[in-house]
N, C-alpha and C positions, 0 to 999 in steps of 0.2 A: 814416776822416778826418775832419781837422775843421773847422766853419763857418767862412764864412766871413761878418759881417756886411755888408750892402749898403752903407753909408760905406765899409767896408774893401775893398771887390769896386771901388766909383767911384776909392780910391785908387790901386789896382793899374791900373784900366784907363789909369786918367790918366797913370802911369807906363812902363805900356807902350806908351802913346800918344804920349809926349816921343823915345821911342827909335825914331820911324817914321822914315826919309829920304824925305822926296819929293821927287818928278822937278821937274827945271827946266822951264821951257815949250821951252827947245829941247831938253832927252831928250826931252822925252813927242812933240815934234812929229818927231823923226829916229825914235824907234820905232814912230812911227805910220805912217810913210811907207816905213820896213826892210819893216812887216808888209804894208801892200797890196802892195809887188814882191817881196816871199814869195809871196803869194795868187796876184799873175799869173804867177808861175814855178810853181809849182804847177799850177795852171789846166794851164798848156801842156803839164807832165809827161802828168796826167791826161787830158787828151784824145789825146796821142800815144799812152799806153800802152790807150785803150779804143779807138783806130784798129786798133791791131796786133791788139788783143784779135778784133777785129770782125773782123777780114778777114782771122784762125786760125780762128777758126770759120764763117764761111761759106766759106772753103776746102773744112775737113773735111766740113762738112755736103753740100755739091755733089760730095762723092768719092762719098757715097753714092748721089746721087740718079742 
């Protein structure tokens, strides 16, 4: 593997940085809102799963007592 000089490294970093496509404010805002919506939906799902599993375990443990 050949060594890269610090100057060449900086040039390559700038070249790659120029290829990055940054989101607009609108895109970032929409993405943020979608993340919060998905977090809310998933939290409801996991609360439901937790309640069902809790009921199931209580039912099973209640049969043995």
